[in-house]
N, C-alpha and C positions, 0 to 999 in steps of 0.2 A: 339573548337566546343563542346557544351553540348551534354551528353549522353541522354538516354532515361529517366533518373531520373528527368530531367527538369520539367516535367509536373506533379510531385508528390507534396504532401503538407507537408510531414513529413520532419521537419528540418533536421534530420539525413540523410535522402536520398538526400536532396538538398545540403548538405555539399559535397556530392561526384559527383555532376551533372557535374562538369568540369574536373574530372579525365580523363585521356587518356584511362582508362579501359572502355569498352563498357557495362556499367552496365545496367541491366534491373530491373524493380521492379518485385517482385514475382507475377506470374500470368500465364494465358494460353498461352500467346505469347511466354514467355521465355521457358516454358516447351516444347512447339511445336518446337521452334528453336533447342533445344538439340536433340529432336527426329530426326528431318530433317537432322541435321549435324552429328548425331550419335556420339556426344561427351558428356562427363559428365557435370553435373551441378556444378558450383562452388558457394556455397551459403555463402555469407559472412554477419554475423549478428552482429549488435551492437546498440548503441543508442547515442543520441547526447551529453550527458554528460560523456561518457566513454573516460577516458584519454588515455588508450592504443589503443582504436580504432583510436583516432586522431594521435597517433604515427605510427601506422601501415600504416595509409593513407599516411602521409608525407614520410616515408621510402619507401613504396613499390607502393601503388596505384597511386602516382603521378609521378612514374618514367616511362618514355615512353618505355624503354626496357622491363621492367617487365610487364607493361600493354599490350604490344604486344604479349608477351608470353601468357598471361592470355586469351587474345582475340582470339589468334589462336587455342588454345588447349580446351577451354571451353566456355560454356554459363555462363556468370557471372551474378549472381543475388545479389542485395543488399536488405537486410531486416532490418527494424526497429523493434526491438524485442518488443517495447512497442505497436506498432500498430498491429503487427501480433504475439501475444504470442502463437498461435497454431502452427505456423511454427518453432519458436524459441523452443518450448518445445520438439518437435520431435528431432531436431538435438542437443539440449542440452542432451537429453537422450542418443543420440548416442555417443557424445564425452565423456560423463561420463562413459559409458559401455566400450568404447575403451580405454580410458587413465587413468581412476580413478579420474579425476578432470574436472571442467569446468569453464566457464568464458567468458568474452567478451573482444576483439572480438572473435566470434566463427566462425571458417572457416570450412564448410564441403563440402565434395565432394560426389556427389550422382549420381546414374544412371539416365537416362532420365525419368524414372518411379518414381523418387523421393527417391529411397531407398539409405541411406548413407552407404558408404564403407570405408571412411576414414575421420577423423575429428580432429581438434585441436584447439588451441586458437591463441595467438599471435605467429608469427614467425618473426625473425629479417631479415634485408636485407642480412647480412652476418652470417655464423654459429658463434654462441657463446653460452656459458653456457649449452653446451650439446644440444642445439637446432639446427637443420639444418636451412639453410636459407629459405626464402619463394620460392625463384626460384629453389631451390634444390627440395622442396616439389612438386612444380608444374611439374618439370620434371620427377619426380618419379611417381606421380599419372598418368601422360599422358603415360609414358612408360608402366606402369601396365595396363592401360585400353587397349593399343594396344596389349600387350603380353600375358596378363592373364585374359582376359575378361570373359572366361567361369568359371574360379575360382572366380571371383568377383560376378557374376550373380548367381552362385550356392548357395551364402549365403543369397540371397534375402528373402526366405522364413523365415529363422532363424532370420534375423534382423527385419523383419515386425512383427513376433510373439513377439519378445522383446518389440518393440515399442507399442504394442497394449496389453501388458500384464495387465496394470493397468485397462483398460477398461474391460477386462474379469474377474477381480476379482469378486468372488461370495460371499455372506454372509455366515458366518460359521453356523449360527443357534443358536449360543450361546447367552444367555442373557447378557446384560451389568452388569458387576460386579461393584457395587457401590465403591468398595475398589479400583478400578483403579484410582480414583481422588486423594485419599490419596497417593497412590504409586506414582502417577505423581509428587505431590508436594514434596515428599520425593526424588524423583530422580533430581528434579530441584534444590532442596535445596543442594544436594550433588555436582551438577554441578556449582554451584555458585562460583564466584571468591571472596573469603573472604577478599582479600586485596584491589582490585580495584573496586569491584562491577561488577555487569553484569555476563556474562556466558562465559566461554571459554577463549582462549588466543588469541593472535594477528593472523590475523585481527579480530576486535571485532566489532560485529553488535548490534544495540539496542535491538532487541528481544521484540517488544511492546507487541505482543500477549502473550508472556510468562509472562511478568510483569502483564498483565490484568488477566490471569488465577490465578496467586499468590494472587493478591489483592482480587479476588472474593472468594478465598477459605480461606481467612484470614491469609495468610502467608505474614505479612507486612514487616519483616526484610529485607529478600532478595529482595523483590520488591522495597522497599524504598531506600535501599542501592544503587541499580542499577540506580534509578531515580536521586538521589542526586549525584552520581558519574558523571553521564553524564552531569547533569546540571553544574557541576564545571569545566568540561574538555574542551578540544578544539574542540570536536565534536559539541559542543554547541556554536553557534556564540554568544560570549559574548556582542557584540555591537549591531548587527541588529536583533538577534533572529533567531530562526530556527536552524535545525541540519543537519550535513552532514551525508552522508550514512553509513560510518563506520570510524573506526580508524585503522591505520596500526600497532599500539602498544597496548599493554593490558591495559594501564592506562587511555585510552580516551583522550590523549593529541594530537596526530597528526592525523587529519583527512584525508581521501580522500575527497577533498573539495567539491565535487558536492552535490547539495541539491535537494532531490527529493520531490515531493508533497506528495507521499504516506507515506513516513516515518514521516513527519511533521504532517500530519493529525492523524495518529495512535498515535504519541507520545504526541501530544497536549491532546488527550483523556486520555492516560495513566496518564499524569501528573494532569489533573483535578480529576481523581479517586484517585491518590495518596494523593492530597490535602484533598479530602473528608474523606479519612480514617485517615489522620495524623494531619490535620490543619497546616501543615508546610507551612508558607507563600512563601518560595522559590518555592515550587512546583506550587503553584498558579501562581506566577510571571512567571514561565517558560511557563506554559500553555498559558498565555496571550500573552507573549512576541512572542511565536510561531505563534499563530493565527493572531496577529497583523502584524508580518512579512509576513505572507501569503496574508493578505489583502493588504498590502502595495506594495509588490514586485511581486506577483504572480497572481493577479487577473486581468483579462481582462475587458474591458468596458462593454461587453455583460453579464458579471456575471460568466463566467467560469474561472477556474484556469489553468494556465500554468503548464507544466509537470515537468520542472527541470531547474536548473542553473548549468552550467558547472563548472567542477573543474579548468578549466584553463582560464586565460586571458593573452592576448599578448603572447599566446604561452607557458606560464609558469604556472605550477600547483600551485594554492594557492596564486598567487601574489596579488590578491584583498584583501586577509584578513590578510596578515602577515606584521610585523612592525619591524623595526630597532629602537633602542634607539633614534637615531637621528630624525627619523620620528615621533616617539612619542613626543619628546621635541618641534619639530617644530609645530606639530598639536595643542599642548595644549598651548604653549606660556607662561607658568607660572610655575616657579620652584616648587611651592607648589603643584600644580595639577599634575605636572610631577612625583614627588616623590611618591604622593598617588596612582598614575596610575601604576607605575613601581612595587610598593609593592603589589597592590591589584591583578594585572594581572600576576605577576610572571615573568616579562620581565627581562632579563639579556643581557650583552654584547654578549655572546655566542649563545643566543636564544636557542630554541628547535626544530628548523627546518631549516636545511641548513643555520645556522648562523643568522636566523631572528626568531622573536617571534610570535608564536601563542598564542594569549591571552586566559589565563585560569583564574579561580577563585582560587587564591593561598591561602595558610594559612589554618586556622582552618574552618572547615565546619560549625561551629556555629558562626563564626565571623560576626558581623552586617556590613552591607554596610556602608562605610564612607559617610558623608553628601555630600562630593564633587562629588561623583560618577554620578549623573545625568548630571553635567556640564561636567565632563570627557567624558561621552559617547556622549554628543551632540557634543562636539568639534571633537572627533575622528570620529564620523560618518560623520560630515561635511567634514572633510579632506578625509575620505574614498570614499565619493560620488564623488570626483573629479578624482578618477582613472578610468581606463578603466575597465568596468564591465565584469564579465564572460558572455559567451554566454548563451542566453536563448532559451529553447525548448518551443516554445509557442503553440504547439498543446495542445488541451483540450481532455483528455481522460475520458471516461464516468466513469469508475471504480474508478479512483483516484479522480475525483471530487466528486463522491458519498462519499468516505471516508472523504473528507473535509466538506461535508454538515453534516454528522453525528457529526463531532467534533465541528463545529460551533454551531449547533443546541443544542447539550447537554450543552455545555459550556456557551451558551447564556442563557438558562433556569436556569442553577445551579447558575451561577454568575450574573443573571440579567442583561445581556449586550444586549440591544436591537440591537446594531449594528452588533452583532454576528448573532442574529436571522434574521435580515434583509438580511444579506449576504447569509445565508443558504437559505432563501426563494428565493433570486435571483438566486442562483446557481441551485436550484432544478427546477425553473421555466425554466432556460436556458436548462437544460437536457431534460425537458418534451417537450419544445417548438422547440428546434433545433436538437435533437438527437433521438426523438421518430419516430417510423415507423408508417404506417397506420394500422398495425395489432397489435399494442400495445407493440412491442419490441423496443430495443434501438440499435442505431449505436455505433460504438466504438470510433471515432475520429472526432474532429472538428478543423478547422483552416481556417482562412481568409474567413469566411462565408460558408465553404464547410463541410458538414458531410459525412464521408466516412466509408466504411467497416462495415460489419455486426457485431453487439455485441456478445461478449462472455458470457459464464456463469457468470464470476465474474463482468462484467458490470450489469447484471440484479441482481445478489445476493446482491452485494454491495449497488445497488440503492434501493432495497427492505428494506435492513436494515436502510439506510440513510432516506428514506421517512417515515418509522415508527418512527424513532427518532425524525424527525421534526415534525410529528403529535403529538407524546408526549410532545414536547417542546412548541408547539403553540396550540394545540387542533383545528387546522384548518383542516377540514374534507377532503379538496381536496387532502391533502397529504395521508391520509388514503386510499381514493378511488383509487389514483394512485397506491400505494403500492399494494393493493389487485388485480388490474388488471395485474400488472407486475408479481405477484406471479403466477396467472393463466397462463400467457403467458410463464413463465419460466418452469412451470410444462409441459405444452403442447408441448414445442419444445426441451427441453434439458434433460428431465427425462429418465432414463434407466428403461423401463418397465420390463426388464427380470431380472437384478441383483439388481436394486436399485441405488440410487445416480443419479448424472447428469454428462452428457458429457460436455466437454469444449465447444464444438461447437454445433449449432443448428441441427436439423434434415434436414434442407435444405441448410447447409453451403457447400462451395466448398469442394469436395472430395480430401482429402490429403492421404498420404501413411498409415496414421493410425489416428483413431478417438479416441482421449485420454480423460481421466478423470483427472482433476486437483484435487490431493489428499492431498498435504502437505501444511502446513501453513508457508511456508518460502519463501521469506522474508516477504510476506503479507498472510492474510488469504486465503485459497483456496476458490475457487468458491463453492465447496461442503459444506465446513464448514459454510460459509456465508449463503448459501441457507438454511442449516439446522437450523441455529440460527434464521434467519429471519421468516422462516416458523413456527418455534415453538412459537415465539413472536406473529405473526399474528393469529395463533391457539387460543392463549389465549385472543386475543382482539375479536375475531369472535365466538369462540366455535366450529370451523369447525374441524371435525375429519380428513377431507381430507388433510389439510395442516400439521397437526400433523403426519399423516401416512407418507407422503412423506419425512418429516424431520427424522422419525424414521428409513426410509429405508437407508437414508445416514449413520446414526449412526449404524445401523445392519451391514452395509458393512465395515465401517472403524474402529469401536472400537477396534477390535483385533490388528490392526497395532498401534493405538494410545496408547494402554496399555504399550507397551514397548519402545515408542519413544515420550516422552511427548514434547521434544523440537520442533519436526516436526510436531505436531498435537495439538498445545495449543489452537487454536480457537475451533477446533472440541470438545476438553475436555471442554472448557467453555460451549459449546452448550449441552453436556452431563450433565454438572453441572446444567444447567438450566432445562434440561428435567427431571432429577432425584430430583430436589430440590422442596421445598415447595414454589410454586409461588404464590404470591399475585396479584390479579387482582384489581386495584384500579380505582374507577370511582367517579370523583368529578363532581358535578352538582350545578347549582346556578349561581349567579352573579359572573362574573370572577374576578373583582376587590376585591369583598368581600371574594372570596374564596382563594385568594393569600396565606394567612396563612396555609391553608390545603395544598397547592401545596408545600410551602416551607418545610413542614414537610417531604414529599416524596423526595425532592431533596436534603435535607440537609445532607444525608449520601450516601455513595455508597450502593445502594440496588440492587444487581444483579438478585435478584429473584422477581422483581415487573415489571409489565406492567402498563401503566398509561393511562386513558381516561378522557376526560373532555369536557365540554361545552365551547364555545366561549363568553358567556356573555348574553345569551337570556333566561337564567333560564330554566324552566321546557319545554319551547317550544324546546330548544335544545334536550332534552332527547326524546321528542315524535317524533321529525323529524330526529333523528341521523341515519347516515348509519353505525355507529360503534355499533355492537350488544351490547357490554358491557354497553353502555349507555341506552339501552332499558328498560323502566320502572322505571328509577331512577329519582328521584325528590328531590328538596330541601325539607328541614323539618322546618315547622313552619317559612317559609320565609327565613331561613337561608341556605346558601351553605352547602352541606353535601358530605361526603365521604363514599363510600360503599367499604368495603374490602371483596373481593371474593376469592374463590378457585374453579376453573372449573365452574364459573358462580353460585356457591352456596355462597350467600352473608350473611355477619352478618348484624346486625342492623346498620343502617347508624349513623354516628357520626358527630357532628357539631363543636366539640371543638378539636383544634390542638393537645392538650395533649393526648386527647383519641385516636386520630389517631396515634400518635407516639407510644402509648402503644400497639395498635393492630399490627403495623408493627415491633415493636421490635427494 
């Protein structure tokens, strides 16, 4: 008999609907049941592509005796961390404070008032490797609740204060030191892995925001080394495109095979920028392969993108992606192709993952692709397509879709790929049509025609950045209008009028044990960093001091933290770089087709200190009727398209020659 999760839309929650555990979704009914029964909450948090979440389900949550113990002693709540990042953030803070580490599955025990008093991650069914069994944990927590409840409750105020600490952070009053950007680059250069590329040791994550910061600050070597190393490694799906979430080794070879939409959106954009600064065709190829993979495998018919592909298929991690030599030979059916494939992909009898081969780009980084490679890929992909595919998390998350809109829009404009631009338009329309509320805000999640849950700061902040990027790519003013309305709604409902910055949840959100602020840019940009960056860009397109002021309040609050923790605040540092930099506001007016050479000048290089406005092809009528303030009063010159280069709306004489525009932009 199914439990209460059967009525949910989250694929992760639905995976647990047939467990004998009496799981409930997070909500007032579950909280009320804990109060009525006077038992603790057991809050188990994960996501559909989480390998160890599946393991713990098989070992413990499907076991009738273990489930009976859980049901008797606790009110058991299942949370999809991707749908409820607010709940996840609270209990992740708790587990990190209590144990010094975190991860998923996350299992927290809390009072009926939601205050956590014990938390951990994965627990095995029997004691091993120094970990108690899950049943031992259940017994111990239950005994403590009965015998030492006063002691547990006495900690409530201290724990709540800890969980709320970030939201109580106040600005120091110190001015932003421009030197912090150079210091950040120096620290990131020191943190780089000079042997394998990227940052840190195993497990190794892509760090797209760090790479972007380095590129915009002109530190090409470290950034390009990281991009090239990942492109050659097993973290990059050498056949189908796209990236896994991280590798378990330092050399980018053995991935944890789950593929997340957010990683691929961020990395596609980083590879585009890497190509713009280097001209390396490998980086452009990886950008396009990644976006092509997303369009092929992750896009739903309504225009939204699915969230993730599982690491497992047929219950085995990575089975869909790895190869024995016999499988390669069978799929290729040609000795010459087999020999080329084995050499190019570094395949061996021993393999590099449990006796099988994860395909990598072996050999010299500068080696040219063999002419046989397209046919090899075609045949291997055809063979792989017959395998059982990994599980798909097909919910559409607003924030992650916004990241993909931005990647598709910018790549479409720079690479002149109309299919990317059309896809970006389609996804933006999907968000605004299917996930917008009557008061101009966004919902969080969509699946099977149902949009659910109020949107968080990151949903609104990422969408603001995405809509501005789509406007700059297409000059279609509907996206600018939507971005400005979204910015106004974000400020109205998420801003902290007392200390500055933005709360993770809106002012009318469900009341949790703490109202937090999302501060750090790991693994993806924080809502605060994204809001600051988006508002700074919007201010340069509108001339509005109000947008700039709200962005500066974020920076005033967080720059002292960013100064010593560049890895954790890379997107915020990019916003600071934009704030302090010499930003050019470029307005291009006149016939759109005739103005294309001027556009190409702007898009030919990575120009992190440029915002771009333009007409859609109606010449001076665009400028007269435009809702974009930067276009007001700008006209073609002598019947020719013209570019105006401005700083804070003070413009130089317009130019009609692309070379002259290039000289102005540098």
